[in-house]
A tleap script that builds the chain and sets N, CA, C and O, in Angstrom:
source leaprc.protein.ff14SB
mol = sequence {
  NMET SER THR LYS VAL ARG ILE LYS ARG ARG
  ALA GLN GLU GLY ASP GLN SER GLY PHE HIE
  LEU TYR ALA ASP VAL LEU ASP GLU MET GLY
  ALA THR GLU GLY VAL GLU GLN PRO VAL TYR
  LEU ARG LEU ASP GLY VAL ASP ALA GLU LEU
  HIE THR LEU GLU GLY ARG GLY ALA SER VAL
  THR VAL ALA LEU PRO ARG GLU LEU THR ARG
  ASP LEU GLY LEU LEU PRO ALA ARG ALA ALA
  THR ARG LYS ARG ALA CARG
}
set mol.1.N position { 0.721 -1.205 0.025 }
set mol.1.CA position { 0.080 -0.210 -0.108 }
set mol.1.C position { 1.027 1.382 -0.224 }
set mol.1.O position { 1.917 1.666 0.577 }
set mol.2.N position { 0.728 2.012 -1.036 }
set mol.2.CA position { 1.095 3.366 -1.057 }
set mol.2.C position { 1.167 4.438 0.280 }
set mol.2.O position { 0.129 4.336 0.932 }
set mol.3.N position { 1.742 5.041 0.629 }
set mol.3.CA position { 1.434 6.176 1.595 }
set mol.3.C position { 1.802 7.579 0.765 }
set mol.3.O position { 2.009 8.559 1.482 }
set mol.4.N position { 1.901 7.763 -0.654 }
set mol.4.CA position { 1.645 8.685 -1.479 }
set mol.4.C position { 0.484 9.245 -1.414 }
set mol.4.O position { -0.492 8.509 -1.565 }
set mol.5.N position { 0.261 10.752 -1.162 }
set mol.5.CA position { -1.158 11.740 -1.380 }
set mol.5.C position { -1.128 12.300 -2.723 }
set mol.5.O position { -0.690 13.446 -2.818 }
set mol.6.N position { -1.508 11.710 -3.763 }
set mol.6.CA position { -1.159 12.749 -5.036 }
set mol.6.C position { -1.881 14.111 -4.856 }
set mol.6.O position { -2.979 14.201 -4.307 }
set mol.7.N position { -1.183 15.174 -5.362 }
set mol.7.CA position { -1.351 16.522 -5.211 }
set mol.7.C position { -1.851 16.831 -6.436 }
set mol.7.O position { -3.008 17.139 -6.725 }
set mol.8.N position { -0.616 16.698 -7.341 }
set mol.8.CA position { -0.698 16.964 -8.844 }
set mol.8.C position { 0.227 15.835 -9.826 }
set mol.8.O position { 1.339 15.547 -9.384 }
set mol.9.N position { -0.226 15.174 -11.183 }
set mol.9.CA position { 0.376 14.156 -11.591 }
set mol.9.C position { -0.096 14.350 -13.189 }
set mol.9.O position { -1.225 14.631 -13.591 }
set mol.10.N position { 1.326 14.074 -14.109 }
set mol.10.CA position { 1.212 14.231 -15.337 }
set mol.10.C position { 1.920 13.130 -15.899 }
set mol.10.O position { 3.132 13.342 -15.952 }
set mol.11.N position { 1.536 11.963 -16.360 }
set mol.11.CA position { 2.107 10.576 -16.836 }
set mol.11.C position { 3.276 11.436 -17.824 }
set mol.11.O position { 3.017 12.475 -18.430 }
set mol.12.N position { 4.345 10.872 -17.823 }
set mol.12.CA position { 5.433 10.996 -18.657 }
set mol.12.C position { 4.725 10.498 -20.337 }
set mol.12.O position { 4.144 9.413 -20.296 }
set mol.13.N position { 4.741 10.992 -21.318 }
set mol.13.CA position { 4.528 9.668 -22.398 }
set mol.13.C position { 5.030 10.301 -23.719 }
set mol.13.O position { 4.808 11.406 -24.213 }
set mol.14.N position { 5.732 9.316 -24.109 }
set mol.14.CA position { 6.318 9.937 -25.419 }
set mol.14.C position { 7.664 10.466 -24.992 }
set mol.14.O position { 8.345 10.068 -24.047 }
set mol.15.N position { 7.979 11.600 -25.998 }
set mol.15.CA position { 9.001 12.528 -25.473 }
set mol.15.C position { 8.440 13.517 -24.720 }
set mol.15.O position { 9.194 14.462 -24.487 }
set mol.16.N position { 7.416 13.572 -24.302 }
set mol.16.CA position { 6.737 14.461 -23.221 }
set mol.16.C position { 7.310 13.997 -21.671 }
set mol.16.O position { 7.453 12.815 -21.358 }
set mol.17.N position { 7.656 15.320 -20.625 }
set mol.17.CA position { 8.477 14.972 -19.673 }
set mol.17.C position { 6.858 14.697 -18.983 }
set mol.17.O position { 5.800 14.791 -19.605 }
set mol.18.N position { 7.011 14.372 -17.673 }
set mol.18.CA position { 6.024 13.960 -16.683 }
set mol.18.C position { 6.863 14.499 -15.425 }
set mol.18.O position { 8.072 14.681 -15.277 }
set mol.19.N position { 5.444 14.739 -14.332 }
set mol.19.CA position { 5.761 14.533 -12.635 }
set mol.19.C position { 4.696 14.238 -11.991 }
set mol.19.O position { 3.569 14.125 -12.474 }
set mol.20.N position { 5.072 14.079 -10.674 }
set mol.20.CA position { 4.332 13.518 -9.266 }
set mol.20.C position { 4.814 14.741 -8.508 }
set mol.20.O position { 5.947 14.999 -8.101 }
set mol.21.N position { 3.763 15.386 -8.422 }
set mol.21.CA position { 3.721 16.004 -6.811 }
set mol.21.C position { 2.934 15.322 -5.635 }
set mol.21.O position { 1.720 15.219 -5.815 }
set mol.22.N position { 3.397 14.893 -4.581 }
set mol.22.CA position { 2.806 14.271 -3.672 }
set mol.22.C position { 3.157 14.662 -2.406 }
set mol.22.O position { 4.136 15.401 -2.309 }
set mol.23.N position { 2.444 14.255 -1.200 }
set mol.23.CA position { 2.417 14.332 0.229 }
set mol.23.C position { 2.842 13.128 0.133 }
set mol.23.O position { 2.779 12.563 -0.959 }
set mol.24.N position { 3.559 12.238 1.673 }
set mol.24.CA position { 3.535 11.695 2.343 }
set mol.24.C position { 2.805 11.319 3.464 }
set mol.24.O position { 3.258 11.853 4.476 }
set mol.25.N position { 1.649 10.454 3.707 }
set mol.25.CA position { 1.097 10.357 4.930 }
set mol.25.C position { 1.779 10.033 6.058 }
set mol.25.O position { 1.240 10.389 7.106 }
set mol.26.N position { 2.659 9.543 6.126 }
set mol.26.CA position { 4.014 8.978 7.283 }
set mol.26.C position { 4.433 10.275 7.506 }
set mol.26.O position { 4.487 10.366 8.733 }
set mol.27.N position { 4.784 11.407 6.985 }
set mol.27.CA position { 5.392 12.506 7.505 }
set mol.27.C position { 4.212 13.431 8.476 }
set mol.27.O position { 4.555 14.243 9.335 }
set mol.28.N position { 3.110 13.180 8.206 }
set mol.28.CA position { 1.979 13.737 8.689 }
set mol.28.C position { 1.834 12.946 10.397 }
set mol.28.O position { 1.473 13.441 11.464 }
set mol.29.N position { 2.202 11.814 10.113 }
set mol.29.CA position { 1.765 11.020 11.327 }
set mol.29.C position { 2.587 10.951 12.411 }
set mol.29.O position { 2.229 10.328 13.411 }
set mol.30.N position { 3.975 11.681 12.336 }
set mol.30.CA position { 4.890 12.289 13.370 }
set mol.30.C position { 5.193 13.847 13.466 }
set mol.30.O position { 6.059 14.487 14.062 }
set mol.31.N position { 4.002 14.243 12.539 }
set mol.31.CA position { 4.213 15.774 12.710 }
set mol.31.C position { 4.063 16.333 13.824 }
set mol.31.O position { 3.171 15.842 14.516 }
set mol.32.N position { 4.899 17.625 14.470 }
set mol.32.CA position { 4.476 18.590 15.106 }
set mol.32.C position { 3.268 19.174 14.589 }
set mol.32.O position { 3.117 19.225 13.369 }
set mol.33.N position { 2.242 19.695 15.498 }
set mol.33.CA position { 0.707 20.461 14.999 }
set mol.33.C position { 1.785 21.760 14.653 }
set mol.33.O position { 2.915 22.023 15.063 }
set mol.34.N position { 0.970 22.350 13.810 }
set mol.34.CA position { 1.378 23.423 13.200 }
set mol.34.C position { 2.430 23.638 12.360 }
set mol.34.O position { 2.729 24.696 11.807 }
set mol.35.N position { 3.076 22.384 12.278 }
set mol.35.CA position { 4.419 22.565 11.406 }
set mol.35.C position { 4.062 22.037 10.088 }
set mol.35.O position { 3.732 20.851 10.128 }
set mol.36.N position { 4.039 22.536 9.034 }
set mol.36.CA position { 3.522 21.813 7.459 }
set mol.36.C position { 4.749 21.149 7.297 }
set mol.36.O position { 5.945 21.360 7.493 }
set mol.37.N position { 4.008 20.265 6.866 }
set mol.37.CA position { 5.269 18.772 6.143 }
set mol.37.C position { 5.809 19.091 4.911 }
set mol.37.O position { 5.111 19.895 4.293 }
set mol.38.N position { 6.883 18.710 4.306 }
set mol.38.CA position { 6.942 18.935 2.825 }
set mol.38.C position { 6.234 18.062 1.966 }
set mol.38.O position { 5.647 17.012 2.226 }
set mol.39.N position { 6.379 18.642 0.946 }
set mol.39.CA position { 5.859 17.469 -0.428 }
set mol.39.C position { 6.981 17.480 -1.075 }
set mol.39.O position { 7.994 18.170 -0.964 }
set mol.40.N position { 6.543 16.246 -2.077 }
set mol.40.CA position { 7.678 15.424 -3.152 }
set mol.40.C position { 7.794 15.881 -4.106 }
set mol.40.O position { 6.848 16.664 -4.182 }
set mol.41.N position { 8.574 15.966 -5.318 }
set mol.41.CA position { 8.194 15.999 -6.485 }
set mol.41.C position { 9.429 15.120 -7.452 }
set mol.41.O position { 10.584 15.451 -7.721 }
set mol.42.N position { 8.769 14.080 -7.768 }
set mol.42.CA position { 9.434 13.484 -8.944 }
set mol.42.C position { 9.231 13.688 -10.365 }
set mol.42.O position { 8.063 13.526 -10.718 }
set mol.43.N position { 10.150 14.034 -11.377 }
set mol.43.CA position { 10.426 14.509 -12.431 }
set mol.43.C position { 10.627 13.443 -13.476 }
set mol.43.O position { 11.702 12.880 -13.272 }
set mol.44.N position { 9.998 12.966 -14.504 }
set mol.44.CA position { 10.716 11.894 -15.325 }
set mol.44.C position { 10.543 12.553 -16.561 }
set mol.44.O position { 9.845 13.409 -17.105 }
set mol.45.N position { 11.866 11.463 -16.852 }
set mol.45.CA position { 11.883 11.853 -18.817 }
set mol.45.C position { 12.969 13.468 -18.455 }
set mol.45.O position { 12.899 14.172 -19.462 }
set mol.46.N position { 13.710 14.027 -17.552 }
set mol.46.CA position { 14.145 15.300 -17.712 }
set mol.46.C position { 15.766 15.034 -17.577 }
set mol.46.O position { 16.226 14.091 -16.934 }
set mol.47.N position { 16.578 16.027 -18.296 }
set mol.47.CA position { 18.002 16.189 -17.750 }
set mol.47.C position { 18.052 16.771 -16.230 }
set mol.47.O position { 17.263 17.606 -15.788 }
set mol.48.N position { 19.182 16.144 -15.477 }
set mol.48.CA position { 19.204 16.293 -14.417 }
set mol.48.C position { 20.883 16.660 -13.740 }
set mol.48.O position { 21.728 16.055 -14.401 }
set mol.49.N position { 21.308 17.239 -12.952 }
set mol.49.CA position { 22.333 17.434 -12.417 }
set mol.49.C position { 22.898 17.179 -11.163 }
set mol.49.O position { 22.554 18.190 -10.551 }
set mol.50.N position { 23.597 16.433 -10.304 }
set mol.50.CA position { 23.497 16.535 -9.085 }
set mol.50.C position { 24.979 16.891 -8.394 }
set mol.50.O position { 26.014 16.255 -8.594 }
set mol.51.N position { 24.865 17.787 -7.734 }
set mol.51.CA position { 26.143 17.984 -6.830 }
set mol.51.C position { 26.135 17.941 -5.154 }
set mol.51.O position { 25.671 18.872 -4.497 }
set mol.52.N position { 26.620 16.922 -4.644 }
set mol.52.CA position { 26.347 16.804 -3.171 }
set mol.52.C position { 27.280 17.491 -2.486 }
set mol.52.O position { 28.492 17.358 -2.655 }
set mol.53.N position { 26.829 18.131 -1.814 }
set mol.53.CA position { 27.322 19.584 -0.923 }
set mol.53.C position { 27.890 18.754 0.184 }
set mol.53.O position { 27.310 17.694 0.420 }
set mol.54.N position { 28.977 19.086 0.926 }
set mol.54.CA position { 29.418 18.611 2.201 }
set mol.54.C position { 28.793 19.244 3.541 }
set mol.54.O position { 28.743 20.388 3.993 }
set mol.55.N position { 28.287 17.839 4.023 }
set mol.55.CA position { 27.349 18.470 5.104 }
set mol.55.C position { 26.104 19.391 4.775 }
set mol.55.O position { 25.655 20.297 5.477 }
set mol.56.N position { 25.697 18.993 3.667 }
set mol.56.CA position { 24.379 20.195 3.759 }
set mol.56.C position { 23.630 19.551 2.347 }
set mol.56.O position { 23.406 20.389 1.473 }
set mol.57.N position { 23.349 18.561 2.143 }
set mol.57.CA position { 22.743 17.435 1.526 }
set mol.57.C position { 23.570 17.616 -0.065 }
set mol.57.O position { 24.720 17.288 -0.358 }
set mol.58.N position { 21.923 18.612 -1.389 }
set mol.58.CA position { 22.925 18.512 -2.503 }
set mol.58.C position { 22.139 19.605 -3.242 }
set mol.58.O position { 21.039 20.002 -2.857 }
set mol.59.N position { 22.857 20.120 -4.466 }
set mol.59.CA position { 22.065 21.043 -5.318 }
set mol.59.C position { 21.876 20.036 -6.366 }
set mol.59.O position { 22.560 19.065 -6.692 }
set mol.60.N position { 20.677 20.557 -6.849 }
set mol.60.CA position { 20.063 19.800 -8.324 }
set mol.60.C position { 19.836 20.807 -9.095 }
set mol.60.O position { 19.349 21.838 -8.632 }
set mol.61.N position { 20.148 20.679 -10.392 }
set mol.61.CA position { 19.656 21.319 -11.622 }
set mol.61.C position { 19.185 20.857 -12.770 }
set mol.61.O position { 19.896 20.370 -13.650 }
set mol.62.N position { 17.705 21.011 -12.836 }
set mol.62.CA position { 16.950 20.223 -13.692 }
set mol.62.C position { 16.774 21.031 -15.105 }
set mol.62.O position { 16.319 22.174 -15.064 }
set mol.63.N position { 17.040 20.591 -16.028 }
set mol.63.CA position { 16.683 21.160 -17.398 }
set mol.63.C position { 15.070 20.723 -17.639 }
set mol.63.O position { 14.657 19.645 -18.067 }
set mol.64.N position { 14.262 21.953 -17.210 }
set mol.64.CA position { 12.735 21.545 -17.592 }
set mol.64.C position { 12.360 22.003 -18.850 }
set mol.64.O position { 12.629 23.147 -19.218 }
set mol.65.N position { 11.724 21.155 -19.578 }
set mol.65.CA position { 10.579 22.012 -20.808 }
set mol.65.C position { 9.424 22.993 -20.591 }
set mol.65.O position { 8.292 22.620 -20.282 }
set mol.66.N position { 9.769 24.234 -20.768 }
set mol.66.CA position { 8.624 24.947 -20.613 }
set mol.66.C position { 7.025 24.740 -20.504 }
set mol.66.O position { 6.282 25.351 -19.735 }
set mol.67.N position { 6.607 23.620 -21.557 }
set mol.67.CA position { 5.425 23.131 -20.860 }
set mol.67.C position { 5.091 22.591 -19.640 }
set mol.67.O position { 4.190 23.024 -18.922 }
set mol.68.N position { 6.065 21.301 -19.298 }
set mol.68.CA position { 6.218 21.254 -17.900 }
set mol.68.C position { 5.846 22.267 -17.054 }
set mol.68.O position { 4.726 22.362 -16.552 }
set mol.69.N position { 7.154 23.354 -16.810 }
set mol.69.CA position { 6.718 24.528 -16.167 }
set mol.69.C position { 5.323 25.032 -16.152 }
set mol.69.O position { 4.707 25.375 -15.143 }
set mol.70.N position { 4.956 25.040 -17.176 }
set mol.70.CA position { 3.613 25.694 -17.239 }
set mol.70.C position { 2.594 24.744 -16.159 }
set mol.70.O position { 1.878 25.188 -15.262 }
set mol.71.N position { 2.731 23.717 -16.449 }
set mol.71.CA position { 1.669 22.746 -15.864 }
set mol.71.C position { 2.045 22.528 -14.618 }
set mol.71.O position { 1.223 22.086 -13.815 }
set mol.72.N position { 3.283 22.787 -14.262 }
set mol.72.CA position { 3.487 22.752 -12.275 }
set mol.72.C position { 3.589 24.262 -11.874 }
set mol.72.O position { 4.043 24.695 -10.815 }
set mol.73.N position { 2.914 25.219 -13.264 }
set mol.73.CA position { 2.647 26.422 -12.231 }
set mol.73.C position { 3.800 27.159 -11.694 }
set mol.73.O position { 3.739 28.035 -10.832 }
set mol.74.N position { 4.801 26.749 -12.249 }
set mol.74.CA position { 5.865 27.730 -12.416 }
set mol.74.C position { 6.259 28.705 -13.351 }
set mol.74.O position { 7.167 29.527 -13.228 }
set mol.75.N position { 5.348 28.507 -14.473 }
set mol.75.CA position { 5.389 29.731 -15.678 }
set mol.75.C position { 4.337 29.820 -15.841 }
set mol.75.O position { 3.660 28.854 -15.491 }
set mol.76.N position { 3.537 31.174 -16.538 }
set mol.76.CA position { 2.458 31.852 -16.524 }
set mol.76.C position { 1.836 30.705 -17.879 }
set mol.76.O position { 2.603 30.160 -18.672 }
set mol.77.N position { 0.758 30.576 -17.888 }
set mol.77.CA position { -0.107 29.782 -19.018 }
set mol.77.C position { 0.356 30.462 -20.454 }
set mol.77.O position { 0.530 31.659 -20.223 }
set mol.78.N position { 0.573 30.229 -21.578 }
set mol.78.CA position { 1.192 30.532 -22.997 }
set mol.78.C position { -0.408 31.397 -23.041 }
set mol.78.O position { -1.594 31.138 -22.840 }
set mol.79.N position { 0.555 32.702 -23.487 }
set mol.79.CA position { -1.073 33.800 -24.102 }
set mol.79.C position { -1.693 32.744 -25.258 }
set mol.79.O position { -0.993 31.943 -25.877 }
set mol.80.N position { -2.862 32.873 -25.393 }
set mol.80.CA position { -3.721 32.806 -26.893 }
set mol.80.C position { -2.779 33.715 -28.146 }
set mol.80.O position { -2.708 34.943 -28.138 }
set mol.81.N position { -2.250 33.025 -28.954 }
set mol.81.CA position { -1.889 33.716 -30.189 }
set mol.81.C position { -3.257 34.113 -31.061 }
set mol.81.O position { -4.195 33.431 -31.474 }
set mol.82.N position { -2.894 35.715 -31.159 }
set mol.82.CA position { -3.314 36.441 -31.791 }
set mol.82.C position { -3.546 36.386 -33.304 }
set mol.82.O position { -2.396 36.583 -33.698 }
set mol.83.N position { -4.431 36.219 -34.605 }
set mol.83.CA position { -4.001 36.217 -35.467 }
set mol.83.C position { -4.147 37.530 -36.573 }
set mol.83.O position { -5.252 37.977 -36.882 }
set mol.84.N position { -3.183 37.938 -36.981 }
set mol.84.CA position { -3.376 39.588 -37.538 }
set mol.84.C position { -4.239 39.671 -38.683 }
set mol.84.O position { -4.203 38.855 -39.603 }
set mol.85.N position { -4.935 40.553 -38.633 }
set mol.85.CA position { -5.348 41.230 -39.382 }
set mol.85.C position { -4.928 41.787 -40.732 }
set mol.85.O position { -4.044 42.643 -40.706 }
set mol.86.N position { -5.422 41.434 -41.889 }
set mol.86.CA position { -4.977 41.646 -43.214 }
set mol.86.C position { -5.794 42.987 -44.043 }
set mol.86.O position { -5.494 43.271 -45.203 }
savepdb mol mol.pdb
quit
């Protein structure tokens, strides 16, 4: 049984990247009241670069397609294209 609670998801299809944004119920079980728990983001089909930082976790650089960043809400939706009058 999964402990993941889906917040938002897009499956990877063909050459289109995918993602899964979720919370984990196990984080909530031992949480201090009033302290927000983390959410997790899994990216599928993207290029990534990981650098381990001494004693401070890691630094992750991810190349995200713009359509994926729009679906995640990181960039505004693409404006509708206007047809020029002739």
